C-alpha positions in Angstrom: 36.7 49.2 44.6 37.2 46.3 42.8 36.2 44.2 45.8 32.8 46.1 45.9 32.4 45.5 42.0 32.9 41.5 42.6 30.9 41.5 45.4 27.8 43.4 43.0 28.2 41.3 40.6 27.7 38.4 42.4 25.0 39.7 44.1 23.4 39.8 40.8 24.5 36.6 39.4 23.0 35.3 42.8 19.4 37.1 42.0 19.8 35.8 38.3 20.5 32.3 39.5 17.4 32.2 41.7 15.0 33.7 39.3 16.1 30.9 36.8 15.7 28.2 39.3 12.2 29.3 40.4 11.2 29.5 36.6 12.5 26.1 36.0 10.8 24.9 39.1 7.6 26.2 37.8 8.4 24.6 34.3 9.2 21.2 35.5 5.8 20.3 37.1 4.2 21.3 33.5 6.5 18.6 32.2 5.8 15.8 34.4 1.9 16.1 34.1 1.7 14.5 31.2 0.1 10.9 32.1 1.8 8.7 29.6 5.5 8.4 29.4 5.8 8.5 25.8 4.1 12.1 25.6 5.8 13.3 28.7 9.5 12.3 27.1 8.7 14.1 23.6 7.5 17.0 25.8 10.9 16.9 27.7 12.7 16.9 24.2 11.1 19.7 22.6 11.6 21.9 25.5 15.3 20.8 25.7 15.4 21.3 22.0 14.1 24.9 21.8 16.9 25.7 24.9 19.4 24.7 23.1 18.0 26.4 20.1 18.0 29.4 22.1 21.4 29.0 23.7 22.9 28.2 20.2 21.4 31.6 18.4 22.9 33.7 21.3 26.4 34.2 19.8 24.9 34.9 16.4 22.4 37.5 17.9 25.6 39.2 19.6 27.7 38.6 16.7 26.8 42.0 14.8 26.8 43.9 18.2 30.3 43.0 19.1 31.8 42.5 15.6 32.3 46.4 16.1 34.2 46.4 19.3 36.4 43.1 18.7 40.0 43.5 18.4 42.3 41.4 16.9 44.3 39.2 19.3 46.8 36.3 19.4 47.6 33.8 22.2 51.1 33.9 23.6 51.6 29.8 24.2 54.3 27.7 26.0 54.3 24.3 25.6 50.7 24.0 24.3 49.4 26.1 27.4 48.1 29.7 26.7 49.6 32.5 28.8 48.3 35.5 27.9 46.7 37.6 24.6 48.5 40.2 22.3 46.7 42.8 20.2 48.4 44.3 17.3 50.4 47.3 16.8 51.2 49.8 14.4 53.1 47.7 11.6 53.3 44.5 13.5 50.0 42.6 13.5 49.2 40.1 16.9 49.9 36.9 15.1 53.5 38.4 14.3 54.3 39.6 17.5 53.4 36.3 19.1 55.4 34.3 17.1 58.4 36.5 18.1 57.3 35.9 21.5 56.8 32.3 21.4 60.3 31.5 19.7 61.9 33.8 22.2 60.7 31.9 25.3 61.5 28.9 23.7 64.9 30.4 23.1 65.3 30.9 26.4 64.2 27.3 27.9 66.5 25.4 25.7 69.5 28.0 26.1 68.9 28.1 30.0 70.1 25.3 32.1 67.5 23.3 33.7 68.7 23.6 37.4 68.8 27.6 37.2 65.4 29.8 37.1 65.2 32.4 34.2 64.9 35.6 35.0 61.7 37.7 34.1 61.9 41.4 34.7 59.6 44.7 33.9 61.4 47.7 32.8 60.2 51.0 32.3 61.6 53.5 29.7 60.7 56.5 28.2 57.4 55.7 29.1 57.2 52.3 27.6 56.7 49.4 29.6 58.9 46.4 28.2 59.7 42.8 29.8 62.5 41.3 29.8 63.4 37.3 30.1 66.8 36.0 30.4 68.1 39.4 30.3 66.7 39.9 26.6 63.6 41.9 25.3 60.6 40.1 25.1 57.7 42.3 24.3 56.5 45.8 24.9 52.9 46.2 26.5 50.8 48.7 24.4 48.0 50.4 24.7 46.1 47.1 23.1 47.4 44.7 25.4 45.8 45.9 28.9 42.3 45.8 30.0 40.8 49.3 30.8 41.2 50.0 34.6 44.5 49.4 34.8 48.2 50.4 33.9 50.8 49.3 31.6 53.2 48.4 34.2 50.6 46.6 36.2 49.6 44.5 33.3 53.7 44.0 32.9 53.8 42.9 36.1 51.0 40.8 36.3 52.3 39.1 33.0 55.9 38.4 34.4 54.4 36.5 37.0 52.6 34.5 34.8 55.7 34.2 32.6 58.0 33.2 35.5 55.4 30.4 36.8 54.9 29.0 33.5 58.9 29.2 32.5 59.7 27.4 35.8 57.1 24.7 35.3 58.3 24.2 31.3 62.0 23.4 32.9 61.0 21.0 35.7 58.8 19.0 33.0 62.3 18.5 31.1 64.2 16.8 33.9 64.5 12.9 33.5 63.0 12.6 37.2 59.9 14.2 35.8 60.0 11.9 33.0 60.7 8.9 34.8 57.5 9.9 37.1 55.2 10.9 34.8 56.3 7.7 33.3 55.2 5.6 35.8 52.0 7.7 36.3 51.2 7.1 32.7 51.5 3.4 33.1 49.3 3.0 36.2 46.6 5.5 34.5 46.8 3.1 31.5 46.4 -0.3 33.5 43.2 1.2 35.5 41.5 2.4 32.3 41.9 -0.8 30.9 40.6 -2.3 34.1 37.7 -0.3 34.2 37.1 -0.3 30.1 36.8 -4.1 30.5 34.6 -4.2 33.4 32.2 -1.8 31.6 32.7 -3.8 28.4 32.0 -7.2 30.4 28.8 -5.8 31.8 27.4 -4.2 28.3 27.7 -7.7 27.0 25.9 -9.4 29.6 23.2 -6.9 29.8 23.1 -6.8 25.7 23.3 -11.0 26.3 20.3 -11.1 28.9 18.0 -8.7 27.0 18.4 -10.6 24.0 17.6 -13.6 25.8 15.2 -13.5 28.4 14.0 -9.5 29.2 10.5 -8.6 27.6 10.9 -4.8 28.4 13.0 -2.9 26.0 13.4 0.4 27.6 16.4 -0.8 29.8 18.2 -1.3 26.8 18.8 2.4 26.8 21.8 1.8 29.6 23.9 -0.2 26.8 24.8 2.9 24.5 25.2 4.9 27.6 28.2 2.5 28.4 29.1 2.6 25.4 29.7 6.2 25.6 31.1 5.9 28.8 33.7 3.6 27.8 34.7 6.0 25.2 34.7 8.7 27.9 36.9 6.6 30.0 39.7 6.6 27.2 39.2 10.0 26.3 40.4 11.1 30.0 43.0 8.9 29.5 44.5 10.8 26.6 43.8 14.0 28.1 45.7 13.1 30.8 48.5 12.1 28.8 48.5 15.6 27.1 48.3 17.4 29.8 51.3 15.7 31.4 53.8 15.4 28.8 55.0 18.9 27.2 55.6 17.5 23.7 51.9 15.6 23.6 50.5 18.7 24.9 52.2 20.9 22.3 50.9 18.5 19.2 47.5 18.6 20.7 47.3 22.7 20.7 48.7 22.5 17.6 46.1 20.3 16.1 43.1 22.1 17.7 44.3 25.4 16.0 44.7 23.6 12.8 41.0 22.6 13.1 39.6 25.7 15.0 41.2 27.8 11.8 39.8 25.1 9.4 36.3 25.5 10.6 36.4 29.3 11.6 37.7 31.0 8.7 35.2 32.4 6.0 34.2 30.0 3.4 30.8 31.5 2.1 29.9 35.8 2.0 26.6 36.6 1.8 26.2 40.3 1.7 28.7 41.8 4.6 28.8 38.7 6.4 31.0 36.1 6.2 30.1 32.4 7.0 32.3 29.5 8.0 32.1 26.1 7.8 31.1 25.8 11.6 28.3 28.3 11.0 27.4 26.2 8.1 27.1 23.2 10.4 25.4 24.9 13.2 22.9 26.0 10.7 22.1 22.6 9.5 22.5 21.1 12.9 19.9 24.0 14.0 17.8 23.1 11.3 17.7 19.4 11.7 16.8 20.4 15.5 13.9 22.3 14.4 12.9 19.5 12.2 13.0 17.0 15.3 11.3 19.7 17.4 8.5 20.2 14.6 7.9 16.5 14.1 7.6 15.9 17.7 5.3 18.4 18.1 3.2 17.3 15.1 3.1 13.8 16.3 1.8 14.9 19.8 -0.9 17.0 18.5 -2.1 14.3 16.2 -2.3 11.7 18.8 -3.4 14.0 21.4 -6.1 16.0 19.2 -6.5 14.8 15.9 -7.3 10.9 17.1 -9.9 12.7 19.2 -11.6 15.1 17.1 -11.4 13.4 14.0 -11.8 9.7 13.6 -10.7 9.5 9.8 -7.1 8.4 9.6 -6.5 10.1 6.2 -8.0 13.4 7.1 -6.2 13.4 10.2 -2.4 12.8 8.1 -3.6 15.7 5.9 -3.9 18.1 8.6 -0.9 17.3 10.4 1.4 17.3 7.1 0.1 20.6 6.4 0.7 21.9 10.4 4.3 20.3 9.9 4.6 22.3 6.6 3.5 25.5 8.5 5.4 24.9 11.2 8.7 24.4 9.3 8.5 27.3 7.1 7.6 29.6 10.3 10.9 28.1 12.2 13.1 28.3 8.9 12.2 32.0 8.5 12.6 32.7 12.2 16.2 30.9 12.2 17.5 32.6 9.0 16.5 36.0 10.1 18.0 35.3 13.9 21.4 33.7 11.6 21.8 37.4 10.2 20.9 36.1 6.9 18.8 38.7 4.7 16.2 36.7 3.1 16.0 39.0 0.1 19.4 37.9 -0.7 17.4 34.8 -1.5 15.6 35.7 -4.3 18.9 34.8 -7.0 18.7 31.7 -5.4 15.0 31.1 -5.7 15.2 32.3 -9.3 18.0 29.7 -10.2 16.1 27.1 -8.2 13.1 27.7 -10.1 15.0 26.9 -13.4 15.9 24.1 -11.8 12.8 22.9 -10.9 11.7 23.5 -14.6 14.5 21.0 -15.7 16.0 18.1 -13.6 13.6 18.8 -10.6 11.0 18.5 -12.7 9.8 14.9 -11.2 10.0 15.7 -7.7 8.1 18.8 -8.0 5.5 17.0 -9.9 5.2 14.1 -7.0 5.2 17.1 -4.3 2.4 18.9 -6.1 0.6 15.4 -6.4 0.7 14.7 -3.0 -0.7 17.7 -1.9 -3.7 17.1 -4.3 -4.3 13.3 -2.7 -4.2 15.0 0.8 -6.7 17.8 -0.2 -9.0 15.9 -2.9 -8.4 12.8 -0.9 -9.6 10.4 -4.3 -7.0 8.1 -2.0 -6.7 7.6 1.5 -4.7 5.9 3.9 -6.2 2.5 4.9 -8.0 2.3 1.1 -7.1 -0.7 -0.6 -6.3 0.2 -4.3 -4.9 -1.5 -7.6 -2.4 0.1 -9.3 -1.3 -1.4 -12.5 -0.1 -4.8 -11.2 0.4 -3.6 -7.8 -2.5 -4.1 -5.3 -2.6 -3.3 -1.9 -3.4 -1.1 1.0 -2.4 2.7 0.9 -0.3 3.1 4.8 1.5 6.7 4.2 1.0 9.3 1.9 4.1 11.5 1.9 5.2 14.3 0.4 7.1 12.7 -2.7 5.7 9.3 -2.4 3.0 6.7 -1.3 3.8 3.3 0.5 1.4 0.7 -0.7 1.6 -2.7 1.2 0.3 -5.4 -0.9 -1.1 -8.6 0.1 2.4 -10.2 0.5 3.5 -7.9 3.1 5.8 -6.4 0.6 5.8 -2.5 1.3 6.2 -0.9 -2.3 6.9 3.4 -2.7 4.9 4.8 -5.4 5.7 8.3 -6.4 2.5 10.1 -6.2 2.4 11.5 -9.7 1.4 8.0 -10.6 -1.6 8.1 -8.3 -2.8 11.1 -9.8 -2.3 10.6 -13.5 -2.9 7.3 -14.2 -6.0 5.1 -13.7 -6.5 3.6 -10.0 -9.3 1.4 -8.8 -9.8 2.3 -5.6 -11.9 -0.5 -4.1 -12.7 1.2 -0.5 -13.5 4.5 -2.0 -17.0 5.7 -0.6 -18.0 2.1 1.1 -15.8 -1.2 0.9 -18.9 -3.2 -0.4 -18.0 -5.1 -3.6 -18.9 -7.9 -6.1 -16.9 -10.2 -7.4 -17.6 -12.5 -10.6 -16.7 -16.4 -10.3 -17.1 -17.8 -14.1 -17.7 -21.6 -14.0 -19.3 -24.4 -16.5 -20.9 -27.9 -15.6 -21.5 -30.5 -18.2 -24.4 -30.8 -20.6 -26.2 -33.5 -19.1 -26.7 -31.4 -15.9 -30.2 -30.3 -14.6 -30.5 -26.4 -14.5 -32.5 -26.7 -11.4 -30.1 -28.8 -9.9 -27.3 -26.7 -10.8 -28.7 -23.8 -9.7 -29.3 -25.1 -6.1 -26.0 -26.9 -5.5 -24.4 -23.3 -6.1 -26.6 -21.3 -3.9 -25.9 -23.9 -1.2 -22.5 -23.5 -1.2 -22.7 -19.6 -1.6 -24.7 -19.4 1.3 -22.6 -21.7 3.5 -19.6 -19.0 3.8 -19.8 -16.5 6.4 -17.9 -13.8 4.5 -20.5 -13.8 1.4 -23.2 -10.9 2.2 -27.0 -12.5 1.4 -28.0 -8.6 0.9 -27.8 -7.8 -2.1 -28.6 -11.7 -2.9 -26.0 -13.7 -4.9 -26.8 -14.4 -8.4 -26.1 -17.0 -11.0 -26.2 -15.7 -14.5 -26.4 -18.2 -17.6 -23.8 -16.8 -19.8 -24.2 -19.5 -22.8 -23.9 -22.8 -24.3 -20.0 -23.4 -24.5 -17.7 -25.7 -27.0 -17.9 -28.4 -24.0 -20.4 -27.0 -21.1 -22.8 -24.8 -19.8 -21.4 -21.6 -18.8 -22.2 -19.7 -16.0 -21.0 -16.3 -14.0 -21.5 -16.2 -10.4 -22.1 -12.9 -8.7 -21.6 -12.2 -4.9 -21.1 -9.4 -2.8 -18.3 -9.1 0.3 -18.1 -6.6 2.4 -14.0 -6.7 2.7 -12.2 -6.7 -0.7 -8.9 -7.7 0.7 -10.4 -11.0 1.2 -11.6 -11.6 -2.2 -8.8 -13.9 -3.3 -9.4 -16.0 -0.1 -13.1 -15.7 -0.7 -12.8 -16.8 -4.2 -10.6 -20.0 -3.0 -12.7 -21.1 -0.3 -16.2 -20.9 -2.9 -14.2 -22.9 -5.6 -13.6 -25.3 -2.8 -17.3 -25.2 -1.7 -18.5 -25.5 -5.1 -16.3 -28.9 -6.3 -17.1 -30.2 -3.2 -21.1 -29.5 -3.7 -21.3 -30.0 -7.2 -19.6 -33.6 -6.3 -22.6 -34.2 -3.8 -24.9 -33.6 -6.5 -23.2 -35.6 -9.2 -22.7 -32.7 -11.4 -19.6 -32.9 -13.6 -17.2 -30.1 -14.2 -16.6 -30.8 -18.2 -13.2 -30.6 -20.0 -12.7 -29.7 -23.4 -14.1 -32.4 -26.1 -13.5 -33.2 -29.6 -15.4 -35.0 -31.7 -13.3 -38.4 -33.6 -14.8 -40.3 -36.9 -13.6 -44.0 -37.3 -14.8 -46.8 -39.7 -17.3 -49.5 -38.9 -14.5 -52.1 -38.7 -12.8 -50.1 -36.7 -15.6 -49.8 -34.1 -16.5 -53.4 -34.0 -12.8 -54.2 -33.0 -12.7 -51.8 -30.4 -16.2 -52.2 -28.7 -14.9 -56.3 -28.7 -12.0 -55.7 -27.3 -13.4 -53.4 -24.3 -16.5 -56.0 -23.9 -13.0 -58.8 -23.3 -11.6 -56.2 -20.8 -14.8 -55.3 -18.5 -16.7 -58.4 -18.9 -20.4 -58.4 -17.4 -19.7 -55.9 -14.2 -22.9 -54.3 -13.3 -23.1 -50.7 -13.5 -24.0 -49.0 -9.9 -25.7 -45.6 -10.4 -24.5 -43.0 -8.4 -26.5 -41.6 -5.3 -27.2 -37.8 -4.9 -26.2 -36.8 -1.4 -27.1 -33.2 -1.0 -26.2 -32.8 2.5 -24.5 -29.4 3.3 -24.5 -30.0 7.2 -20.5 -30.9 7.1 -19.9 -28.8 3.9 -17.5 -26.2 5.9 -16.1 -28.7 7.9 -14.8 -30.5 4.9 -13.2 -27.5 3.5 -12.2 -25.7 6.5 -8.7 -27.2 6.5 -8.0 -25.9 3.0 -9.3 -22.2 3.8 -7.6 -19.2 5.1 -10.5 -17.3 6.1 -12.2 -20.2 7.8 -9.5 -21.5 10.0 -10.2 -18.5 12.5 -9.5 -18.3 15.9 -12.9 -19.9 16.4 -11.3 -23.0 17.3 -9.6 -21.5 20.6 -10.6 -23.5 23.6 -12.5 -21.7 26.6 -9.0 -22.2 28.7 -7.3 -20.0 26.0 -9.5 -17.2 25.4 -9.5 -17.0 29.6 -6.0 -16.9 29.5 -5.8 -14.4 26.6 -8.4 -12.0 29.0 -6.2 -12.2 31.7 -3.3 -11.0 29.9 -5.5 -7.9 28.2 -6.3 -6.5 31.7 -3.2 -7.2 33.9 -0.7 -4.1 34.2 1.2 -5.3 31.0 -2.3 -5.6 28.8 -4.3 -3.0 27.4 -4.8 0.5 28.1 -8.2 0.8 30.0 -8.9 4.0 31.2 -11.7 6.5 30.6 -11.5 8.4 26.9 -13.4 11.3 25.4 -14.4 11.7 21.9 -15.7 15.4 21.1 -17.9 16.0 24.4 -18.6 12.2 25.3 -17.0 10.1 28.1 -16.6 6.6 27.4 -15.3 5.0 31.2 -13.2 2.0 31.2 -12.2 1.8 27.2 -9.7 1.0 25.1 -8.8 1.8 21.5 -9.1 -0.8 18.8 -6.1 0.1 17.0 -4.1 -0.3 20.3 -5.6 -3.5 21.0 -4.5 -4.6 17.8 -1.1 -3.9 18.2 -0.9 -5.7 21.3 -2.2 -8.8 19.9 0.5 -8.6 17.5 3.2 -8.2 19.7 2.1 -10.6 22.6 0.3 -13.4 20.5 2.7 -13.2 17.8 0.0 -12.3 14.9 -0.6 -10.6 11.7 -2.7 -7.6 12.3 -5.5 -9.5 10.2 -5.9 -12.5 12.3 -5.4 -10.0 15.6 -9.0 -8.1 14.4 -10.2 -11.7 14.0 -9.3 -12.5 17.0 -11.0 -9.5 18.5 -14.1 -10.0 16.3 -14.2 -13.6 18.0 -13.9 -12.1 21.4 -17.0 -9.9 20.2 -19.1 -12.6 18.8 -18.6 -14.3 22.8 -20.0 -11.3 24.5 -16.4 -10.6 26.2 -16.0 -7.1 24.5 -18.3 -4.7 22.8 -18.0 -1.5 21.0 -18.9 1.5 23.3 -22.0 2.4 21.5 -22.3 -1.3 19.8 -22.3 0.7 16.3 -19.3 -1.4 14.8 -17.4 -4.8 14.7 -14.1 -5.3 15.8 -11.8 -3.1 13.6 -8.1 -1.8 13.6 -9.2 1.7 14.0 -9.7 4.2 16.4 -12.8 3.3 17.9 -13.6 2.5 21.7 -14.2 -0.8 23.1 -15.3 -2.1 26.6 -15.6 -5.6 28.3 -18.5 -6.1 29.4 -17.5 -6.9 33.0 -16.7 -3.1 33.2 -20.2 -2.0 32.7 -21.4 -0.1 35.3 
């Protein structure tokens, strides 16, 4: 009968296994249909995490069903090995029975000679089945001890065989010859483990040194943590082996495991009729973290695969991705808590207490959280905008739930609470359009001709390539100052991030061009009243020092042909990659079109296909990584390729930008 039942169970398991294998064979190819390795890794990780989530939830889902059928049992242990388990009887708990049996077994070992086997007998008296060890009563087999389908006598005989084997093994493990033999085994195992660990450590260091100095591909560096885990695993195997062959070590290991198991599995928090241990709480936290990682992975994949293709605005992409992440996280937590058996209605008290806390201690966090949603929905400030918040000026990089990251012109990231962006005055240079007007105050000497001054200033302004000619620059005459004729130069620029560099270049240009026209820039002057005798003495002394040297008038050289060349060495903008040689450009193009270069392929935006194209932001990242440049310099280098007729925007509507725009090499035009 048992054989038939076993065969039936084996057949059912084989069928289930075949179904699982066929299901896996249907799922695995879907995972590897992703073209990009990063997205494929994200998909595999998400599926594995969901599988782990389901496996971890199975015990908790079955807990309510099996709790009513569970019976209190305790393990009979000899030298750290579990032999069998006993249930409780009237007047005696399972733990108390086990303590008595374990003590009797230890007494039998220490009182009996090691070279004599300990007798184990099954005795049947008055419908009671008992087990005697060394002619002493050990235990009585009760109804709560044996399994269904067998008699107490059969269970007692099975336990008697187990006890006899365990007692004989314990006696052999206490012999001096066994100790000597195991000591040599431990020594040999220690030597082998030390050699193996040393080889793994040597290989790990060699690989680390190689990839630090020579390797360019960072992906194989995953082998280093794998080798570290392998080294730790080798030592864990060694200690497990020592504990397994040494009775005292095995007994200590069992006691430590029991203590930790009791500490982590005992009830710590009670919610309703269910008690939750520290291990349950840790599992819940771990599952919440796994849920967060999975949600972030799915959101990142949705953003990179769908939002970037359908919505070109980076700020709108972040807003939609954040909203989706909130919805998925809330739904996942709701399902997780329900599956864990937590009554959500019991959380109403916690929610009310949390509301009071939000009103007092957490009001600033709640304010920043709500302000973040206002920024994402109303969008007065978007990702990529150049803003001025008090004394902070920079580009908005990330708008988070609680704070916003602003990167200044000095490449310093500043974390600003969202409430400051909503409640205080913010100057957004990029709002609507990025074209801005700059004011440059300047003054010239009173003896300077106005027409010459206007001509010299306009020539300098029109020379700079970053200044827009429409709207045209203006020169306003502000008035007569104490020492100068005061003017205000108004110019228009397309990128407010360059305003400080453009101002610096303009001041260089103005100084050089005003000097060409012999127009002096005055300094503060004061009148000095002297008596006549003092004036005559001063004039006589000056004539003696200067003599009769002729005075040569200054000549005006209003040529501006070399004006940019003269000041380019002082400019941060004019020192562009335009000075790159043709050979360097050719080498750069070869790298960009190589296998390790840009990801040139067919792209789709909405319903339009753009063959053999690449993305501008990805090209900027590639130039930053391979050419050791900043993102601004990479954009200027890409614009140089556009100006030289090497690449272009697929519809010729944009210059080269660090955005999700498609560009193509001219030689790929079909």
